[in-house]
DSSP file (Angstrom, degrees, kcal/mol; ACC not computed):
  #  RESIDUE AA STRUCTURE BP1 BP2  ACC     N-H-->O    O-->H-N    N-H-->O    O-->H-N    TCO  KAPPA ALPHA  PHI   PSI    X-CA   Y-CA   Z-CA
    1    1 A X    >         0   0    0      0, 0.0     3,-1.2     0, 0.0     2,-0.3   0.000 360.0 360.0 360.0  26.3   45.9  129.0  -31.0
    2    2 A X  T 3   +     0   0    0      1,-0.2     3,-0.1     3,-0.0     0, 0.0  -0.521 360.0   0.5 -73.6 128.8   46.2  127.7  -34.6
    3    3 A X  T 3  S+     0   0    0     -2,-0.3     2,-0.4     1,-0.2    -1,-0.2   0.534 100.2 126.2  77.3   7.6   49.7  126.7  -35.6
    4    4 A X    <   -     0   0    0     -3,-1.2     2,-0.5     2,-0.0    -1,-0.2  -0.803  49.2-149.4-102.4 141.3   51.3  127.6  -32.3
    5    5 A X        -     0   0    0     -2,-0.4     2,-0.5    -3,-0.1    -3,-0.0  -0.924  15.9-164.3-103.3 131.1   53.4  125.2  -30.2
    6    6 A X        -     0   0    0     -2,-0.5     2,-0.4     2,-0.0    -2,-0.0  -0.964  14.3-136.0-120.8 127.9   53.1  125.8  -26.5
    7    7 A X        -     0   0    0     -2,-0.5     2,-0.4     2,-0.0    -2,-0.0  -0.669  20.9-175.3 -80.0 131.4   55.6  124.5  -24.0
    8    8 A X    >   -     0   0    0     -2,-0.4     3,-1.3     1,-0.1    -2,-0.0  -0.879  12.0-178.9-131.1  99.6   53.9  123.0  -20.9
    9    9 A X  T 3  S+     0   0    0     -2,-0.4    -1,-0.1     1,-0.3    -2,-0.0   0.670  82.0  62.9 -71.4 -15.9   56.3  121.9  -18.2
   10   10 A X  T 3  S+     0   0    0      2,-0.0    -1,-0.3     0, 0.0     2,-0.2   0.429  72.0 126.8 -88.9   1.3   53.4  120.7  -16.0
   11   11 A X    <   +     0   0    0     -3,-1.3     2,-0.3     1,-0.1    -3,-0.0  -0.407  30.1 173.3 -65.0 128.4   52.2  118.1  -18.6
   12   12 A X    >   -     0   0    0     -2,-0.2     3,-1.5     1,-0.1    -1,-0.1  -0.853  16.0-169.0-138.0  98.6   51.9  114.7  -16.9
   13   13 A X  T 3  S+     0   0    0     -2,-0.3    -1,-0.1     1,-0.3    -2,-0.0   0.729  84.9  63.1 -65.0 -21.2   50.3  112.0  -19.1
   14   14 A X  T 3  S-     0   0    0      2,-0.1    -1,-0.3     1,-0.1     3,-0.1   0.728  98.6-135.7 -75.5 -19.1   49.9  109.6  -16.2
   15   15 A X    <   +     0   0    0     -3,-1.5     2,-0.2     1,-0.3    -2,-0.1   0.439  62.2 127.9  80.0  -2.1   47.5  111.9  -14.5
   16   16 A X        -     0   0    0      1,-0.1    -1,-0.3     2,-0.1     2,-0.1  -0.555  65.1-108.6 -86.0 152.0   49.3  111.3  -11.2
   17   17 A X  S    S+     0   0    0     -2,-0.2    -1,-0.1    -3,-0.1     2,-0.1  -0.487  81.3  21.5 -74.9 150.1   50.5  114.1   -9.0
   18   18 A X  S    S-     0   0    0     -2,-0.1     3,-0.1     3,-0.0    -2,-0.1  -0.272  97.6 -47.4  89.0-176.4   54.3  114.7   -8.8
   19   19 A X  S    S-     0   0    0      1,-0.2     2,-0.1    -2,-0.1    -7,-0.0   0.049  77.0 -55.8 -83.5-167.8   57.1  113.6  -11.1
   20   20 A X        -     0   0    0      1,-0.1    -1,-0.2     4,-0.1     2,-0.0  -0.446  53.9-124.6 -74.1 143.3   57.9  110.3  -12.8
   21   21 A X     >  -     0   0    0     -2,-0.1     4,-2.6    -3,-0.1     5,-0.2  -0.217  34.9 -93.2 -76.6 176.1   58.3  107.2  -10.6
   22   22 A X  H  > S+     0   0    0      1,-0.2     4,-2.3     2,-0.2     5,-0.2   0.902 127.3  47.5 -58.5 -43.6   61.4  105.1  -10.6
   23   23 A X  H  > S+     0   0    0      2,-0.2     4,-2.2     1,-0.2    -1,-0.2   0.907 112.5  48.9 -66.3 -41.2   60.0  102.7  -13.2
   24   24 A X  H  > S+     0   0    0      2,-0.2     4,-2.3     1,-0.2    -2,-0.2   0.895 110.7  51.1 -64.6 -38.5   58.8  105.6  -15.4
   25   25 A X  H  X S+     0   0    0     -4,-2.6     4,-2.5     2,-0.2    -2,-0.2   0.917 109.9  49.2 -65.0 -43.3   62.2  107.2  -15.2
   26   26 A X  H  X S+     0   0    0     -4,-2.3     4,-2.7     1,-0.2    -1,-0.2   0.895 110.8  50.9 -62.2 -39.6   64.0  104.0  -16.2
   27   27 A X  H  X S+     0   0    0     -4,-2.2     4,-2.5     2,-0.2    -1,-0.2   0.906 110.4  49.1 -64.2 -41.0   61.6  103.6  -19.1
   28   28 A X  H  X S+     0   0    0     -4,-2.3     4,-2.0     2,-0.2    -2,-0.2   0.907 112.5  47.2 -65.4 -41.1   62.3  107.2  -20.2
   29   29 A X  H  X S+     0   0    0     -4,-2.5     4,-2.3     2,-0.2    -2,-0.2   0.898 112.1  50.9 -66.5 -40.1   66.1  106.6  -20.0
   30   30 A X  H  X S+     0   0    0     -4,-2.7     4,-2.1     1,-0.2    -2,-0.2   0.909 110.4  48.8 -62.7 -42.4   65.7  103.3  -21.9
   31   31 A X  H  X S+     0   0    0     -4,-2.5     4,-2.4     1,-0.2    -1,-0.2   0.879 110.1  52.7 -63.4 -37.4   63.7  105.1  -24.6
   32   32 A X  H  X S+     0   0    0     -4,-2.0     4,-2.2     2,-0.2    -2,-0.2   0.919 109.8  46.6 -65.7 -44.0   66.4  107.8  -24.8
   33   33 A X  H  X S+     0   0    0     -4,-2.3     4,-2.3     2,-0.2    -1,-0.2   0.873 112.5  51.4 -68.1 -34.6   69.2  105.3  -25.3
   34   34 A X  H  X S+     0   0    0     -4,-2.1     4,-2.2     2,-0.2    -2,-0.2   0.908 111.0  47.5 -64.8 -41.2   67.1  103.4  -27.9
   35   35 A X  H  X S+     0   0    0     -4,-2.4     4,-2.7     2,-0.2    -2,-0.2   0.861 109.9  53.8 -69.4 -33.5   66.5  106.7  -29.8
   36   36 A X  H  X S+     0   0    0     -4,-2.2     4,-2.4     2,-0.2    -2,-0.2   0.924 110.9  45.1 -64.4 -43.7   70.3  107.5  -29.5
   37   37 A X  H  X S+     0   0    0     -4,-2.3     4,-2.3     2,-0.2    -2,-0.2   0.867 112.8  51.9 -68.4 -34.3   71.2  104.2  -31.1
   38   38 A X  H  X S+     0   0    0     -4,-2.2     4,-2.3     2,-0.2    -2,-0.2   0.927 111.1  46.9 -64.8 -44.8   68.5  104.7  -33.7
   39   39 A X  H  X S+     0   0    0     -4,-2.7     4,-2.4     1,-0.2    -2,-0.2   0.899 112.1  50.7 -63.2 -40.7   69.9  108.2  -34.5
   40   40 A X  H  X S+     0   0    0     -4,-2.4     4,-2.2     1,-0.2    -2,-0.2   0.900 110.8  48.3 -64.8 -40.6   73.4  106.8  -34.7
   41   41 A X  H  X S+     0   0    0     -4,-2.3     4,-2.1     2,-0.2    -1,-0.2   0.884 111.6  49.7 -68.6 -36.9   72.4  104.0  -37.1
   42   42 A X  H  X S+     0   0    0     -4,-2.3     4,-2.3     2,-0.2    -2,-0.2   0.903 110.7  50.0 -66.4 -39.9   70.6  106.5  -39.3
   43   43 A X  H  X S+     0   0    0     -4,-2.4     4,-2.3     2,-0.2    -2,-0.2   0.898 110.1  50.5 -64.9 -40.1   73.6  108.8  -39.3
   44   44 A X  H  X S+     0   0    0     -4,-2.2     4,-2.4     1,-0.2    -1,-0.2   0.899 110.4  50.0 -63.4 -40.2   75.8  105.8  -40.3
   45   45 A X  H  X S+     0   0    0     -4,-2.1     4,-2.5     2,-0.2    -2,-0.2   0.894 109.0  51.7 -65.5 -40.1   73.4  104.9  -43.1
   46   46 A X  H  X S+     0   0    0     -4,-2.3     4,-2.5     2,-0.2    -2,-0.2   0.920 110.6  48.3 -61.7 -43.7   73.5  108.5  -44.3
   47   47 A X  H  X S+     0   0    0     -4,-2.3     4,-2.4     2,-0.2    -2,-0.2   0.923 112.0  49.2 -62.5 -43.9   77.3  108.5  -44.4
   48   48 A X  H  X S+     0   0    0     -4,-2.4     4,-2.2     1,-0.2    -2,-0.2   0.914 112.2  48.1 -61.9 -43.4   77.4  105.2  -46.3
   49   49 A X  H  X S+     0   0    0     -4,-2.5     4,-2.4     2,-0.2    -1,-0.2   0.902 110.3  51.6 -64.0 -41.9   74.9  106.4  -48.8
   50   50 A X  H  X S+     0   0    0     -4,-2.5     4,-2.4     1,-0.2    -2,-0.2   0.907 109.8  49.9 -62.1 -41.5   76.9  109.6  -49.3
   51   51 A X  H  X S+     0   0    0     -4,-2.4     4,-2.3     1,-0.2    -2,-0.2   0.898 110.7  49.7 -63.8 -40.4   80.0  107.6  -49.9
   52   52 A X  H  X S+     0   0    0     -4,-2.2     4,-2.3     2,-0.2    -2,-0.2   0.895 110.7  49.7 -65.6 -39.3   78.2  105.4  -52.5
   53   53 A X  H  X S+     0   0    0     -4,-2.4     4,-2.5     2,-0.2    -2,-0.2   0.927 111.2  49.1 -64.7 -44.5   76.9  108.5  -54.3
   54   54 A X  H  X S+     0   0    0     -4,-2.4     4,-2.2     1,-0.2    -2,-0.2   0.909 111.7  48.6 -62.1 -42.1   80.4  110.0  -54.4
   55   55 A X  H  X S+     0   0    0     -4,-2.3     4,-1.5     2,-0.2    -1,-0.2   0.896 111.1  51.2 -63.7 -40.2   81.9  106.8  -55.8
   56   56 A X  H  <>S+     0   0    0     -4,-2.3     5,-2.3     1,-0.2    -2,-0.2   0.912 111.6  46.7 -62.5 -44.0   79.1  106.6  -58.4
   57   57 A X  H ><5S+     0   0    0     -4,-2.5     3,-1.4     1,-0.2    -1,-0.2   0.859 108.1  56.0 -68.9 -35.4   79.7  110.1  -59.5
   58   58 A X  H 3<5S+     0   0    0     -4,-2.2    -1,-0.2     1,-0.3    -2,-0.2   0.835 102.5  56.9 -64.8 -32.1   83.5  109.6  -59.6
   59   59 A X  T 3<5S-     0   0    0     -4,-1.5    -1,-0.3    -5,-0.1    -2,-0.2   0.456 130.9 -94.8 -78.7   0.8   83.0  106.6  -62.0
   60   60 A X  T < 5S+     0   0    0     -3,-1.4    -3,-0.2     1,-0.2    -2,-0.1   0.539  74.2 151.5  99.9   7.7   81.1  109.0  -64.4
   61   61 A X      < -     0   0    0     -5,-2.3     2,-0.4    -6,-0.2    -1,-0.2  -0.297  32.2-144.1 -69.6 157.8   77.6  108.3  -63.2
   62   62 A X        -     0   0    0      2,-0.0     2,-0.5    -2,-0.0    -1,-0.0  -0.926   3.4-145.6-123.3 148.8   74.9  111.0  -63.5
   63   63 A X        -     0   0    0     -2,-0.4     2,-0.4    -6,-0.0    -2,-0.0  -0.970  16.9-162.7-114.2 121.7   72.1  111.9  -61.3
   64   64 A X        -     0   0    0     -2,-0.5     2,-0.5     2,-0.0    -2,-0.0  -0.871  14.4-134.0-105.9 135.4   68.9  113.1  -63.0
   65   65 A X        -     0   0    0     -2,-0.4     2,-0.4     0, 0.0    -2,-0.0  -0.762  19.9-150.1 -88.3 128.8   66.2  115.0  -61.2
   66   66 A X        -     0   0    0     -2,-0.5    -2,-0.0     1,-0.1     0, 0.0  -0.808  22.4-108.3-100.6 137.3   62.7  113.7  -62.1
   67   67 A X    >   -     0   0    0     -2,-0.4     3,-1.7     1,-0.1    -1,-0.1  -0.306  27.4-120.5 -61.0 146.0   59.8  116.0  -62.0
   68   68 A X  T 3  S+     0   0    0      1,-0.3    -1,-0.1     3,-0.0    -2,-0.0   0.741 109.6  56.8 -63.6 -22.7   57.4  115.4  -59.0
   69   69 A X  T 3  S+     0   0    0      2,-0.0     2,-0.4     0, 0.0    -1,-0.3   0.425  81.9 105.6 -91.2   4.3   54.4  114.7  -61.3
   70   70 A X    <   -     0   0    0     -3,-1.7     2,-0.3     2,-0.0    -4,-0.0  -0.703  49.0-175.6 -85.7 131.1   56.2  111.8  -63.2
   71   71 A X        -     0   0    0     -2,-0.4    -2,-0.0     2,-0.1    -3,-0.0  -0.899  30.2-136.7-124.7 156.0   55.0  108.3  -62.4
   72   72 A X  S    S+     0   0    0     -2,-0.3     2,-0.5     2,-0.1    -1,-0.1   0.758  83.2  83.0 -81.8 -26.1   56.2  104.9  -63.5
   73   73 A X  S    S-     0   0    0      1,-0.0    -2,-0.1     3,-0.0     3,-0.1  -0.670  77.4-135.0 -84.2 125.7   52.7  103.5  -64.0
   74   74 A X        -     0   0    0     -2,-0.5    -2,-0.1     1,-0.1    -1,-0.0  -0.399  39.8 -84.3 -70.7 157.7   51.1  104.3  -67.3
   75   75 A X        -     0   0    0      1,-0.1     2,-0.3    -2,-0.1    -1,-0.1  -0.321  47.6-133.4 -61.7 145.1   47.5  105.4  -67.2
   76   76 A X        -     0   0    0     -3,-0.1     2,-0.2     1,-0.0    -1,-0.1  -0.743  17.3-107.9-102.4 149.3   45.0  102.4  -67.1
   77   77 A X        -     0   0    0     -2,-0.3    -1,-0.0     1,-0.1     2,-0.0  -0.528  45.6-102.4 -69.4 136.5   41.9  102.1  -69.2
   78   78 A X        -     0   0    0     -2,-0.2     2,-0.4     1,-0.1    -1,-0.1  -0.342  35.3-132.8 -61.8 140.1   38.8  102.5  -67.1
   79   79 A X        -     0   0    0     -3,-0.1     2,-0.5     2,-0.0    -1,-0.1  -0.758  11.6-144.5 -96.9 143.0   37.1   99.2  -66.2
   80   80 A X        -     0   0    0     -2,-0.4     0, 0.0     1,-0.1     0, 0.0  -0.906  17.0-176.7-107.8 131.9   33.4   98.7  -66.5
   81   81 A X    >   +     0   0    0     -2,-0.5     3,-2.4     2,-0.0     4,-0.3   0.127  34.7 143.3-106.6  17.7   31.4   96.6  -64.1
   82   82 A X  T 3  S+     0   0    0      1,-0.3    -2,-0.1     2,-0.1     0, 0.0  -0.419  79.1   5.1 -62.6 123.3   28.1   97.1  -66.0
   83   83 A X  T 3  S+     0   0    0     -2,-0.2    -1,-0.3     3,-0.0    -2,-0.0   0.592  95.1 120.7  79.7  11.1   26.3   93.8  -65.8
   84   84 A X    <   +     0   0    0     -3,-2.4     2,-0.2     2,-0.1    -2,-0.1   0.559  45.4  98.2 -84.1  -8.1   28.8   92.3  -63.4
   85   85 A X  S    S-     0   0    0     -4,-0.3     2,-0.1     1,-0.1     0, 0.0  -0.592  80.6-113.0 -80.8 140.2   26.3   91.7  -60.6
   86   86 A X              0   0    0     -2,-0.2    -1,-0.1     1,-0.1    -2,-0.1  -0.388 360.0 360.0 -68.2 151.4   24.9   88.2  -60.2
   87   87 A X              0   0    0     -2,-0.1    -1,-0.1     0, 0.0    -2,-0.0   0.451 360.0 360.0 -83.2 360.0   21.1   87.9  -61.0
């Protein structure tokens, strides 16, 4: 079963028989509305970012793609702890 996703409609994490109780249903609906507002805020942020990128490019800005192996930190000299232990 490696790499397969299996739908299981009978999954019940509470271990109780039957469906969700009233409190569990309210919690699920509350989580859903929170996730909806989270998705809406992320979408608004994406639109704002896209508008800023377009404005930057209209002003003559350039976007350069950096290779994935490029890092900002230069390599550091190895440190030696030889003799660093107290006697």
